[in-house]
Backbone atoms as SQL, in Angstrom:
CREATE TABLE atoms (id INTEGER PRIMARY KEY, chain TEXT, resi INTEGER, resn TEXT, atom TEXT, x REAL, y REAL, z REAL);
INSERT INTO atoms VALUES
  (1, 'A', 1, 'UNK', 'N', 23.312, 0.986, -21.005),
  (2, 'A', 1, 'UNK', 'CA', 23.368, 2.167, -21.820),
  (3, 'A', 1, 'UNK', 'C', 24.811, 2.332, -22.291),
  (4, 'A', 2, 'UNK', 'N', 25.017, 2.429, -23.577),
  (5, 'A', 2, 'UNK', 'CA', 26.348, 2.541, -24.130),
  (6, 'A', 2, 'UNK', 'C', 26.552, 3.956, -24.672),
  (7, 'A', 3, 'UNK', 'N', 27.136, 4.838, -23.852),
  (8, 'A', 3, 'UNK', 'CA', 27.351, 6.223, -24.235),
  (9, 'A', 3, 'UNK', 'C', 28.796, 6.434, -24.644),
  (10, 'A', 4, 'UNK', 'N', 29.038, 7.372, -25.569),
  (11, 'A', 4, 'UNK', 'CA', 30.427, 7.673, -25.915),
  (12, 'A', 4, 'UNK', 'C', 31.148, 8.252, -24.701),
  (13, 'A', 5, 'UNK', 'N', 32.411, 7.931, -24.533),
  (14, 'A', 5, 'UNK', 'CA', 33.154, 8.426, -23.398),
  (15, 'A', 5, 'UNK', 'C', 34.533, 8.899, -23.824),
  (16, 'A', 6, 'UNK', 'N', 35.125, 9.732, -23.006),
  (17, 'A', 6, 'UNK', 'CA', 36.441, 10.283, -23.292),
  (18, 'A', 6, 'UNK', 'C', 37.217, 10.322, -21.986),
  (19, 'A', 7, 'UNK', 'N', 38.416, 9.778, -21.998),
  (20, 'A', 7, 'UNK', 'CA', 39.280, 9.815, -20.826),
  (21, 'A', 7, 'UNK', 'C', 40.037, 11.135, -20.841),
  (22, 'A', 8, 'UNK', 'N', 40.034, 11.830, -19.712),
  (23, 'A', 8, 'UNK', 'CA', 40.651, 13.148, -19.617),
  (24, 'A', 8, 'UNK', 'C', 41.546, 13.178, -18.388),
  (25, 'A', 9, 'UNK', 'N', 42.688, 13.829, -18.505),
  (26, 'A', 9, 'UNK', 'CA', 43.559, 14.038, -17.359),
  (27, 'A', 9, 'UNK', 'C', 43.650, 15.532, -17.114),
  (28, 'A', 10, 'UNK', 'N', 43.316, 15.976, -15.898),
  (29, 'A', 10, 'UNK', 'CA', 43.362, 17.384, -15.522),
  (30, 'A', 10, 'UNK', 'C', 44.566, 17.630, -14.632),
  (31, 'A', 11, 'UNK', 'N', 45.179, 18.786, -14.794),
  (32, 'A', 11, 'UNK', 'CA', 46.272, 19.187, -13.928),
  (33, 'A', 11, 'UNK', 'C', 45.687, 20.015, -12.792),
  (34, 'A', 12, 'UNK', 'N', 45.803, 19.544, -11.556),
  (35, 'A', 12, 'UNK', 'CA', 45.227, 20.215, -10.393),
  (36, 'A', 12, 'UNK', 'C', 46.240, 20.277, -9.260),
  (37, 'A', 13, 'UNK', 'N', 46.125, 21.279, -8.428),
  (38, 'A', 13, 'UNK', 'CA', 46.933, 21.361, -7.211),
  (39, 'A', 13, 'UNK', 'C', 46.207, 20.589, -6.117),
  (40, 'A', 14, 'UNK', 'N', 46.965, 19.811, -5.336),
  (41, 'A', 14, 'UNK', 'CA', 46.361, 19.072, -4.236),
  (42, 'A', 14, 'UNK', 'C', 46.002, 19.994, -3.078),
  (43, 'A', 15, 'UNK', 'N', 46.766, 21.065, -2.915),
  (44, 'A', 15, 'UNK', 'CA', 46.524, 22.032, -1.848),
  (45, 'A', 15, 'UNK', 'C', 46.896, 23.410, -2.378),
  (46, 'A', 16, 'UNK', 'N', 46.349, 24.466, -1.799),
  (47, 'A', 16, 'UNK', 'CA', 46.737, 25.808, -2.242),
  (48, 'A', 16, 'UNK', 'C', 48.259, 25.971, -2.194),
  (49, 'A', 17, 'UNK', 'N', 48.810, 26.476, -3.265),
  (50, 'A', 17, 'UNK', 'CA', 50.254, 26.691, -3.415),
  (51, 'A', 17, 'UNK', 'C', 51.044, 25.385, -3.354),
  (52, 'A', 18, 'UNK', 'N', 50.364, 24.276, -3.504),
  (53, 'A', 18, 'UNK', 'CA', 51.035, 22.978, -3.464),
  (54, 'A', 18, 'UNK', 'C', 51.507, 22.546, -4.846),
  (55, 'A', 19, 'UNK', 'N', 52.085, 21.370, -4.892),
  (56, 'A', 19, 'UNK', 'CA', 52.590, 20.820, -6.138),
  (57, 'A', 19, 'UNK', 'C', 51.419, 20.372, -7.016),
  (58, 'A', 20, 'UNK', 'N', 51.524, 20.643, -8.314),
  (59, 'A', 20, 'UNK', 'CA', 50.469, 20.241, -9.241),
  (60, 'A', 20, 'UNK', 'C', 50.608, 18.756, -9.558),
  (61, 'A', 21, 'UNK', 'N', 49.483, 18.075, -9.601),
  (62, 'A', 21, 'UNK', 'CA', 49.452, 16.653, -9.955),
  (63, 'A', 21, 'UNK', 'C', 48.322, 16.420, -10.935),
  (64, 'A', 22, 'UNK', 'N', 48.448, 15.365, -11.716),
  (65, 'A', 22, 'UNK', 'CA', 47.394, 15.026, -12.660),
  (66, 'A', 22, 'UNK', 'C', 46.283, 14.262, -11.958),
  (67, 'A', 23, 'UNK', 'N', 45.067, 14.564, -12.339),
  (68, 'A', 23, 'UNK', 'CA', 43.897, 13.876, -11.799),
  (69, 'A', 23, 'UNK', 'C', 43.168, 13.259, -12.979),
  (70, 'A', 24, 'UNK', 'N', 42.846, 11.987, -12.897),
  (71, 'A', 24, 'UNK', 'CA', 42.184, 11.258, -13.973),
  (72, 'A', 24, 'UNK', 'C', 40.676, 11.428, -13.868),
  (73, 'A', 25, 'UNK', 'N', 40.028, 11.779, -14.971),
  (74, 'A', 25, 'UNK', 'CA', 38.588, 11.999, -15.012),
  (75, 'A', 25, 'UNK', 'C', 38.028, 11.296, -16.247),
  (76, 'A', 26, 'UNK', 'N', 36.857, 10.705, -16.121),
  (77, 'A', 26, 'UNK', 'CA', 36.183, 10.112, -17.271),
  (78, 'A', 26, 'UNK', 'C', 34.991, 10.985, -17.598),
  (79, 'A', 27, 'UNK', 'N', 34.913, 11.489, -18.810),
  (80, 'A', 27, 'UNK', 'CA', 33.776, 12.281, -19.255),
  (81, 'A', 27, 'UNK', 'C', 32.866, 11.396, -20.085),
  (82, 'A', 28, 'UNK', 'N', 31.577, 11.481, -19.832),
  (83, 'A', 28, 'UNK', 'CA', 30.595, 10.707, -20.587),
  (84, 'A', 28, 'UNK', 'C', 29.592, 11.683, -21.171),
  (85, 'A', 29, 'UNK', 'N', 29.382, 11.597, -22.469),
  (86, 'A', 29, 'UNK', 'CA', 28.409, 12.459, -23.119),
  (87, 'A', 29, 'UNK', 'C', 27.022, 11.863, -22.962),
  (88, 'A', 30, 'UNK', 'N', 26.053, 12.698, -22.666),
  (89, 'A', 30, 'UNK', 'CA', 24.675, 12.232, -22.539),
  (90, 'A', 30, 'UNK', 'C', 23.743, 13.357, -22.956),
  (91, 'A', 31, 'UNK', 'N', 22.604, 12.977, -23.459),
  (92, 'A', 31, 'UNK', 'CA', 21.555, 13.934, -23.783),
  (93, 'A', 31, 'UNK', 'C', 20.337, 13.584, -22.947),
  (94, 'A', 32, 'UNK', 'N', 19.382, 14.497, -22.874),
  (95, 'A', 32, 'UNK', 'CA', 18.200, 14.287, -22.037),
  (96, 'A', 32, 'UNK', 'C', 17.515, 12.962, -22.351),
  (97, 'A', 33, 'UNK', 'N', 17.465, 12.594, -23.614),
  (98, 'A', 33, 'UNK', 'CA', 16.800, 11.359, -24.023),
  (99, 'A', 33, 'UNK', 'C', 17.406, 10.135, -23.335),
  (100, 'A', 34, 'UNK', 'N', 18.701, 10.187, -23.016),
  (101, 'A', 34, 'UNK', 'CA', 19.373, 9.048, -22.392),
  (102, 'A', 34, 'UNK', 'C', 18.926, 8.807, -20.959),
  (103, 'A', 35, 'UNK', 'N', 18.446, 9.860, -20.278),
  (104, 'A', 35, 'UNK', 'CA', 18.122, 9.702, -18.860),
  (105, 'A', 35, 'UNK', 'C', 16.651, 9.937, -18.533),
  (106, 'A', 36, 'UNK', 'N', 15.877, 10.412, -19.497),
  (107, 'A', 36, 'UNK', 'CA', 14.457, 10.670, -19.234),
  (108, 'A', 36, 'UNK', 'C', 13.632, 9.396, -19.365),
  (109, 'A', 37, 'UNK', 'N', 12.553, 9.335, -18.600),
  (110, 'A', 37, 'UNK', 'CA', 11.656, 8.193, -18.697),
  (111, 'A', 37, 'UNK', 'C', 10.715, 8.394, -19.875),
  (112, 'A', 38, 'UNK', 'N', 10.238, 7.295, -20.406),
  (113, 'A', 38, 'UNK', 'CA', 9.263, 7.338, -21.497),
  (114, 'A', 38, 'UNK', 'C', 8.095, 6.463, -21.111),
  (115, 'A', 39, 'UNK', 'N', 6.908, 6.844, -21.358),
  (116, 'A', 39, 'UNK', 'CA', 6.502, 8.147, -21.866),
  (117, 'A', 39, 'UNK', 'C', 6.719, 9.218, -20.800),
  (118, 'A', 40, 'UNK', 'N', 6.797, 10.456, -21.232),
  (119, 'A', 40, 'UNK', 'CA', 6.964, 11.564, -20.298),
  (120, 'A', 40, 'UNK', 'C', 5.683, 11.682, -19.480),
  (121, 'A', 41, 'UNK', 'N', 5.815, 11.668, -18.169),
  (122, 'A', 41, 'UNK', 'CA', 4.672, 11.780, -17.275),
  (123, 'A', 41, 'UNK', 'C', 4.386, 13.268, -17.079),
  (124, 'A', 42, 'UNK', 'N', 3.129, 13.650, -17.233),
  (125, 'A', 42, 'UNK', 'CA', 2.769, 15.064, -17.159),
  (126, 'A', 42, 'UNK', 'C', 1.681, 15.298, -16.114),
  (127, 'A', 43, 'UNK', 'N', 1.540, 16.559, -15.755),
  (128, 'A', 43, 'UNK', 'CA', 0.487, 16.998, -14.853),
  (129, 'A', 43, 'UNK', 'C', -0.130, 18.251, -15.474),
  (130, 'A', 44, 'UNK', 'N', -1.453, 18.399, -15.328),
  (131, 'A', 44, 'UNK', 'CA', -2.156, 19.527, -15.943),
  (132, 'A', 44, 'UNK', 'C', -2.933, 20.327, -14.905),
  (133, 'A', 45, 'UNK', 'N', -2.326, 21.399, -14.392),
  (134, 'A', 45, 'UNK', 'CA', -3.088, 22.249, -13.483),
  (135, 'A', 45, 'UNK', 'C', -4.097, 23.061, -14.272),
  (136, 'A', 46, 'UNK', 'N', -5.163, 23.541, -13.753),
  (137, 'A', 46, 'UNK', 'CA', -5.526, 23.462, -12.341),
  (138, 'A', 46, 'UNK', 'C', -6.262, 22.172, -11.996),
  (139, 'A', 47, 'UNK', 'N', -6.401, 21.243, -12.945),
  (140, 'A', 47, 'UNK', 'CA', -7.121, 19.990, -12.677),
  (141, 'A', 47, 'UNK', 'C', -6.411, 19.117, -11.646),
  (142, 'A', 48, 'UNK', 'N', -5.088, 19.157, -11.622),
  (143, 'A', 48, 'UNK', 'CA', -4.321, 18.300, -10.720),
  (144, 'A', 48, 'UNK', 'C', -3.807, 19.110, -9.537),
  (145, 'A', 49, 'UNK', 'N', -3.908, 18.524, -8.367),
  (146, 'A', 49, 'UNK', 'CA', -3.385, 19.178, -7.158),
  (147, 'A', 49, 'UNK', 'C', -1.929, 18.777, -6.956),
  (148, 'A', 50, 'UNK', 'N', -1.269, 19.443, -6.037),
  (149, 'A', 50, 'UNK', 'CA', 0.097, 19.079, -5.697),
  (150, 'A', 50, 'UNK', 'C', 0.141, 17.654, -5.164),
  (151, 'A', 51, 'UNK', 'N', -0.880, 17.278, -4.410),
  (152, 'A', 51, 'UNK', 'CA', -0.967, 15.914, -3.883),
  (153, 'A', 51, 'UNK', 'C', -1.043, 14.903, -5.030),
  (154, 'A', 52, 'UNK', 'N', -1.814, 15.213, -6.071),
  (155, 'A', 52, 'UNK', 'CA', -1.887, 14.341, -7.247),
  (156, 'A', 52, 'UNK', 'C', -0.517, 14.221, -7.919),
  (157, 'A', 53, 'UNK', 'N', 0.192, 15.358, -8.034),
  (158, 'A', 53, 'UNK', 'CA', 1.501, 15.368, -8.673),
  (159, 'A', 53, 'UNK', 'C', 2.502, 14.506, -7.908),
  (160, 'A', 54, 'UNK', 'N', 2.527, 14.658, -6.586),
  (161, 'A', 54, 'UNK', 'CA', 3.432, 13.852, -5.761),
  (162, 'A', 54, 'UNK', 'C', 3.073, 12.372, -5.883),
  (163, 'A', 55, 'UNK', 'N', 1.781, 12.066, -5.916),
  (164, 'A', 55, 'UNK', 'CA', 1.349, 10.680, -6.103),
  (165, 'A', 55, 'UNK', 'C', 1.844, 10.098, -7.417),
  (166, 'A', 56, 'UNK', 'N', 1.787, 10.886, -8.490),
  (167, 'A', 56, 'UNK', 'CA', 2.290, 10.429, -9.791),
  (168, 'A', 56, 'UNK', 'C', 3.797, 10.160, -9.733),
  (169, 'A', 57, 'UNK', 'N', 4.526, 11.042, -9.054),
  (170, 'A', 57, 'UNK', 'CA', 5.974, 10.845, -8.930),
  (171, 'A', 57, 'UNK', 'C', 6.292, 9.552, -8.187),
  (172, 'A', 58, 'UNK', 'N', 5.585, 9.328, -7.089),
  (173, 'A', 58, 'UNK', 'CA', 5.816, 8.106, -6.311),
  (174, 'A', 58, 'UNK', 'C', 5.420, 6.863, -7.094),
  (175, 'A', 59, 'UNK', 'N', 4.270, 6.919, -7.729),
  (176, 'A', 59, 'UNK', 'CA', 3.768, 5.772, -8.497),
  (177, 'A', 59, 'UNK', 'C', 4.700, 5.395, -9.636),
  (178, 'A', 60, 'UNK', 'N', 5.291, 6.400, -10.290),
  (179, 'A', 60, 'UNK', 'CA', 6.141, 6.152, -11.455),
  (180, 'A', 60, 'UNK', 'C', 7.630, 6.170, -11.132),
  (181, 'A', 61, 'UNK', 'N', 7.965, 6.348, -9.843),
  (182, 'A', 61, 'UNK', 'CA', 9.346, 6.375, -9.377),
  (183, 'A', 61, 'UNK', 'C', 10.185, 7.377, -10.176),
  (184, 'A', 62, 'UNK', 'N', 9.665, 8.615, -10.270),
  (185, 'A', 62, 'UNK', 'CA', 10.349, 9.689, -10.980),
  (186, 'A', 62, 'UNK', 'C', 10.478, 10.895, -10.061),
  (187, 'A', 63, 'UNK', 'N', 11.324, 11.842, -10.426),
  (188, 'A', 63, 'UNK', 'CA', 11.584, 13.007, -9.580),
  (189, 'A', 63, 'UNK', 'C', 11.046, 14.309, -10.145),
  (190, 'A', 64, 'UNK', 'N', 10.448, 14.274, -11.333),
  (191, 'A', 64, 'UNK', 'CA', 9.907, 15.501, -11.910),
  (192, 'A', 64, 'UNK', 'C', 8.787, 15.174, -12.890),
  (193, 'A', 65, 'UNK', 'N', 7.938, 16.165, -13.099),
  (194, 'A', 65, 'UNK', 'CA', 6.815, 16.042, -14.026),
  (195, 'A', 65, 'UNK', 'C', 6.813, 17.248, -14.951),
  (196, 'A', 66, 'UNK', 'N', 6.462, 17.023, -16.205),
  (197, 'A', 66, 'UNK', 'CA', 6.267, 18.141, -17.122),
  (198, 'A', 66, 'UNK', 'C', 4.883, 18.722, -16.854),
  (199, 'A', 67, 'UNK', 'N', 4.804, 20.039, -16.759),
  (200, 'A', 67, 'UNK', 'CA', 3.530, 20.718, -16.531),
  (201, 'A', 67, 'UNK', 'C', 2.985, 21.143, -17.894),
  (202, 'A', 68, 'UNK', 'N', 1.829, 20.573, -18.262),
  (203, 'A', 68, 'UNK', 'CA', 1.261, 20.849, -19.582),
  (204, 'A', 68, 'UNK', 'C', -0.046, 21.613, -19.467),
  (205, 'A', 69, 'UNK', 'N', -0.306, 22.388, -20.503),
  (206, 'A', 69, 'UNK', 'CA', -1.547, 23.145, -20.598),
  (207, 'A', 69, 'UNK', 'C', -2.011, 23.045, -22.036),
  (208, 'A', 70, 'UNK', 'N', -3.211, 22.553, -22.255),
  (209, 'A', 70, 'UNK', 'CA', -3.755, 22.354, -23.597),
  (210, 'A', 70, 'UNK', 'C', -2.836, 21.501, -24.466),
  (211, 'A', 71, 'UNK', 'N', -2.214, 20.486, -23.862),
  (212, 'A', 71, 'UNK', 'CA', -1.374, 19.556, -24.607),
  (213, 'A', 71, 'UNK', 'C', 0.043, 20.028, -24.875),
  (214, 'A', 72, 'UNK', 'N', 0.392, 21.247, -24.474),
  (215, 'A', 72, 'UNK', 'CA', 1.742, 21.784, -24.682),
  (216, 'A', 72, 'UNK', 'C', 2.425, 22.005, -23.341),
  (217, 'A', 73, 'UNK', 'N', 3.734, 21.772, -23.297),
  (218, 'A', 73, 'UNK', 'CA', 4.490, 22.046, -22.074),
  (219, 'A', 73, 'UNK', 'C', 4.597, 23.557, -21.952),
  (220, 'A', 74, 'UNK', 'N', 3.883, 24.103, -20.975),
  (221, 'A', 74, 'UNK', 'CA', 3.855, 25.558, -20.795),
  (222, 'A', 74, 'UNK', 'C', 4.257, 25.968, -19.395),
  (223, 'A', 75, 'UNK', 'N', 4.123, 25.072, -18.467),
  (224, 'A', 75, 'UNK', 'CA', 4.406, 25.432, -17.083),
  (225, 'A', 75, 'UNK', 'C', 5.777, 25.009, -16.621),
  (226, 'A', 76, 'UNK', 'N', 6.598, 24.443, -17.514),
  (227, 'A', 76, 'UNK', 'CA', 7.926, 24.000, -17.115),
  (228, 'A', 76, 'UNK', 'C', 7.899, 22.635, -16.461),
  (229, 'A', 77, 'UNK', 'N', 8.797, 22.442, -15.511),
  (230, 'A', 77, 'UNK', 'CA', 8.923, 21.167, -14.829),
  (231, 'A', 77, 'UNK', 'C', 8.639, 21.351, -13.339),
  (232, 'A', 78, 'UNK', 'N', 7.902, 20.421, -12.787),
  (233, 'A', 78, 'UNK', 'CA', 7.651, 20.378, -11.351),
  (234, 'A', 78, 'UNK', 'C', 8.609, 19.333, -10.794),
  (235, 'A', 79, 'UNK', 'N', 9.539, 19.767, -9.937),
  (236, 'A', 79, 'UNK', 'CA', 10.592, 18.885, -9.439),
  (237, 'A', 79, 'UNK', 'C', 10.398, 18.570, -7.971),
  (238, 'A', 80, 'UNK', 'N', 10.741, 17.346, -7.604),
  (239, 'A', 80, 'UNK', 'CA', 10.627, 16.891, -6.216),
  (240, 'A', 80, 'UNK', 'C', 11.407, 17.791, -5.271),
  (241, 'A', 81, 'UNK', 'N', 12.634, 18.168, -5.647),
  (242, 'A', 81, 'UNK', 'CA', 13.450, 19.006, -4.776),
  (243, 'A', 81, 'UNK', 'C', 12.815, 20.372, -4.554),
  (244, 'A', 82, 'UNK', 'N', 12.159, 20.918, -5.573),
  (245, 'A', 82, 'UNK', 'CA', 11.472, 22.211, -5.415),
  (246, 'A', 82, 'UNK', 'C', 10.307, 22.094, -4.449),
  (247, 'A', 83, 'UNK', 'N', 9.590, 20.983, -4.518),
  (248, 'A', 83, 'UNK', 'CA', 8.458, 20.756, -3.598),
  (249, 'A', 83, 'UNK', 'C', 8.987, 20.665, -2.163),
  (250, 'A', 84, 'UNK', 'N', 10.065, 19.925, -1.980),
  (251, 'A', 84, 'UNK', 'CA', 10.651, 19.766, -0.636),
  (252, 'A', 84, 'UNK', 'C', 11.086, 21.116, -0.079),
  (253, 'A', 85, 'UNK', 'N', 11.715, 21.951, -0.910),
  (254, 'A', 85, 'UNK', 'CA', 12.163, 23.276, -0.460),
  (255, 'A', 85, 'UNK', 'C', 10.973, 24.143, -0.020),
  (256, 'A', 86, 'UNK', 'N', 9.884, 24.091, -0.770),
  (257, 'A', 86, 'UNK', 'CA', 8.693, 24.888, -0.410),
  (258, 'A', 86, 'UNK', 'C', 8.057, 24.396, 0.868),
  (259, 'A', 87, 'UNK', 'N', 7.980, 23.086, 1.038),
  (260, 'A', 87, 'UNK', 'CA', 7.388, 22.509, 2.245),
  (261, 'A', 87, 'UNK', 'C', 8.247, 22.853, 3.462),
  (262, 'A', 88, 'UNK', 'N', 9.559, 22.898, 3.283),
  (263, 'A', 88, 'UNK', 'CA', 10.474, 23.158, 4.388),
  (264, 'A', 88, 'UNK', 'C', 10.438, 24.607, 4.867),
  (265, 'A', 89, 'UNK', 'N', 9.928, 25.530, 4.056),
  (266, 'A', 89, 'UNK', 'CA', 9.911, 26.962, 4.439),
  (267, 'A', 89, 'UNK', 'C', 9.036, 27.237, 5.637);
């Protein structure tokens, strides 16, 4: 992937009230299209269970699914980390 990049130098203190030093940072511009999988994998409740959704994530090696209703994204995104947080409660 060849993304535009910009070299940046930030002035930061190494410690509180310490001497300021430059820190080198590389910024890379990216848009969702650069990191999203294609085709977008979706799930359609109430037809699909959470178990079905997790199975799709594992099968496609992805961390989130678009939630669609009548062919439109209406339910947002179902994310692996959100599922883990709910299970952990």
